[in-house]
N, C-alpha and C positions, 0 to 999 in steps of 0.2 A: 375256591374259597367262597364261603357264603357270608355276606354281611348282614348284620342286624339292621332292620329298618328303623328309622327314627319315628317318634310318636306323630310328628306332623305328616309323615309319608304314609301312615296307616290309614286305609280307607276301607269302606265296606266292599266286599267282593261284588263285582258287577257294576259298581258306580264308576262314572267317568273320572279319570285322573288327569289333571292338568299341571303344568309347571309354571310357577310364578316367574315373571320376567325380571323381577327385582332380585330376590334372594336365590332363585334357581332351584327351590325346593318343590317337590311334588306334593300335591294335595288334592282333595276331592273338589270337583268342579263346583259343588254347592258352597264350599268355603272360600272360593276365589271370585273376584270381580272380573267380568269380561269387559274389555275395552275395544272399541272399534274407531275407525277414522271417519270423520264427517266430511262434508263438502269444503273444499279449500276456500278460505277467505283472505282478507287483507293481512291478518295476523299469522297466517299459515293454516295448516289443516288442524281442526280441533279434534281432540280425543273425546269420544262420547262414552260415558259409563253405560254399559248395557246390562242393567240390573235384571231385566227379564230374560236375558240370554237369547233374544229372538231377532236382533237387528241383523240385516244382511251384511256380508263382507267378512274378511279375515279378522279374527279376533286375537287379542293378547290377554293373558290372564295375570291377575295381580292380587296378592294378599291385601286386605284392607288395613294395612299397617303403614304409617308414615315412613318408616325406615325402608320398607320395600319400594315405596314410591320414589324416594330420593335415590336409592340405588339404581332403579330403572332409568330415572332421568339422567343420572350421572354417567351411566354406561351406555346411554342412547339405545336402550333395549327396545323401546317402543317402535322406533323407526325400523329396526332390524326385524323384529317379530311381525310387524304389520307390512313390511316390504314397501315402505314409502320413503321418499327423500324430501328434504326441505325441513322447515320449522314445524314442530308440532305444538299446539296450544294445549297444555295439560291443566288449565285452570278448572275445568268442570270436574276432572278426576281429583284434583287437589281439594276442592271444596267438599266432595263426597267423602273422601278419606278422612279429612279433618272432622266433618260432621259425625261420621260413624265412630271415629276414634274418641271424640269427646262425648259420645252417646247422645248428641243432640237430635240425631235422626236415626232411627233403627232401620237397618237394611232388611227389607222384606225378602225372604228366600223364595225362590221359584219352586214351590212345592204344590202338588196337586191337592186340592181339598175335596174330599169325598163327603157326601152328605149321608 
Protein backbone atom coordinates (compact mmCIF):
# COMPACT_ATOMS: atom_id res chain seq x y z
CA UNK A 1 0.00 0.00 0.00
CA UNK A 2 1.45 3.33 -1.02
CA UNK A 3 0.51 6.47 0.88
CA UNK A 4 0.34 9.93 -0.59
CA UNK A 5 2.79 12.26 1.11
CA UNK A 6 1.46 15.45 2.63
CA UNK A 7 2.51 18.86 1.32
CA UNK A 8 4.69 19.48 4.37
CA UNK A 9 6.60 16.25 3.81
CA UNK A 10 7.47 17.02 0.20
CA UNK A 11 11.02 18.20 -0.20
CA UNK A 12 13.42 18.60 -3.06
CA UNK A 13 15.23 15.40 -3.94
CA UNK A 14 18.67 15.31 -2.39
CA UNK A 15 17.89 17.85 0.35
CA UNK A 16 18.16 16.67 3.98
CA UNK A 17 14.90 15.62 5.62
CA UNK A 18 14.38 16.08 9.36
CA UNK A 19 11.48 15.36 11.74
CA UNK A 20 9.97 18.07 13.94
CA UNK A 21 10.06 16.98 17.60
CA UNK A 22 6.77 18.78 18.20
CA UNK A 23 4.36 17.63 15.50
CA UNK A 24 6.49 14.65 14.33
CA UNK A 25 6.07 15.66 10.66
CA UNK A 26 9.00 15.45 8.30
CA UNK A 27 10.24 18.48 6.42
CA UNK A 28 13.25 19.97 4.75
CA UNK A 29 16.08 20.84 7.14
CA UNK A 30 16.01 24.36 5.67
CA UNK A 31 12.44 24.80 6.97
CA UNK A 32 13.18 23.61 10.52
CA UNK A 33 15.10 25.16 13.41
CA UNK A 34 17.94 23.12 14.92
CA UNK A 35 18.17 23.26 18.72
CA UNK A 36 21.14 22.10 20.84
CA UNK A 37 21.81 21.90 24.58
CA UNK A 38 24.15 24.45 26.17
CA UNK A 39 26.24 24.30 29.35
CA UNK A 40 24.23 23.43 32.45
CA UNK A 41 23.46 26.38 34.71
CA UNK A 42 21.41 27.04 37.86
CA UNK A 43 18.12 26.99 35.91
CA UNK A 44 19.00 23.71 34.16
CA UNK A 45 20.45 23.17 30.72
CA UNK A 46 19.53 25.90 28.24
CA UNK A 47 18.28 25.04 24.78
CA UNK A 48 20.16 27.10 22.21
CA UNK A 49 18.62 27.87 18.80
CA UNK A 50 21.21 26.89 16.18
CA UNK A 51 20.15 29.13 13.31
CA UNK A 52 23.40 28.54 11.42
CA UNK A 53 23.15 24.74 11.95
CA UNK A 54 26.84 24.61 12.90
CA UNK A 55 26.95 24.26 16.69
CA UNK A 56 28.49 21.04 18.00
CA UNK A 57 26.46 18.33 19.66
CA UNK A 58 23.27 16.41 19.13
CA UNK A 59 20.49 18.50 17.65
CA UNK A 60 16.69 18.40 17.73
CA UNK A 61 14.62 19.91 14.92
CA UNK A 62 11.52 22.06 15.30
CA UNK A 63 9.10 23.94 13.05
CA UNK A 64 9.06 27.66 13.82
CA UNK A 65 5.46 27.36 14.97
CA UNK A 66 4.33 28.03 18.56
CA UNK A 67 2.05 24.99 18.46
CA UNK A 68 4.98 22.69 17.60
CA UNK A 69 7.01 24.23 20.43
CA UNK A 70 4.22 23.73 22.98
CA UNK A 71 3.72 20.13 21.80
CA UNK A 72 7.43 19.43 22.16
CA UNK A 73 7.50 20.93 25.66
CA UNK A 74 4.35 19.09 26.75
CA UNK A 75 5.64 15.74 25.44
CA UNK A 76 9.16 16.37 26.84
CA UNK A 77 10.44 15.67 23.35
CA UNK A 78 13.54 17.85 23.66
CA UNK A 79 15.05 15.83 26.50
CA UNK A 80 14.34 12.59 24.65
CA UNK A 81 15.69 13.76 21.30
CA UNK A 82 18.76 15.39 22.83
CA UNK A 83 19.34 12.51 25.29
CA UNK A 84 19.60 14.69 28.38
CA UNK A 85 17.96 14.45 31.78
CA UNK A 86 16.93 17.23 34.11
CA UNK A 87 15.34 20.59 33.47
CA UNK A 88 15.70 22.26 30.09
CA UNK A 89 15.43 26.04 29.82
CA UNK A 90 13.49 26.75 26.61
CA UNK A 91 13.33 30.54 27.01
CA UNK A 92 15.73 31.31 24.12
CA UNK A 93 13.77 29.04 21.76
CA UNK A 94 10.47 30.54 23.01
CA UNK A 95 11.72 34.05 22.24
CA UNK A 96 12.93 33.13 18.76
CA UNK A 97 9.74 31.29 17.81
CA UNK A 98 7.60 34.18 19.11
CA UNK A 99 9.72 36.76 17.26
CA UNK A 100 9.62 34.83 13.98
CA UNK A 101 5.92 34.03 14.37
CA UNK A 102 5.07 37.71 14.90
CA UNK A 103 7.45 38.64 12.04
CA UNK A 104 9.51 40.84 14.37
CA UNK A 105 12.73 39.08 13.38
CA UNK A 106 13.18 37.32 10.05
CA UNK A 107 15.04 34.03 10.32
CA UNK A 108 17.99 34.10 7.98
CA UNK A 109 18.26 30.81 6.14
CA UNK A 110 21.57 29.02 5.93
CA UNK A 111 22.04 29.39 2.20
CA UNK A 112 25.29 29.78 0.33
CA UNK A 113 25.52 33.08 -1.47
CA UNK A 114 27.45 33.00 -4.68
CA UNK A 115 28.79 36.14 -6.28
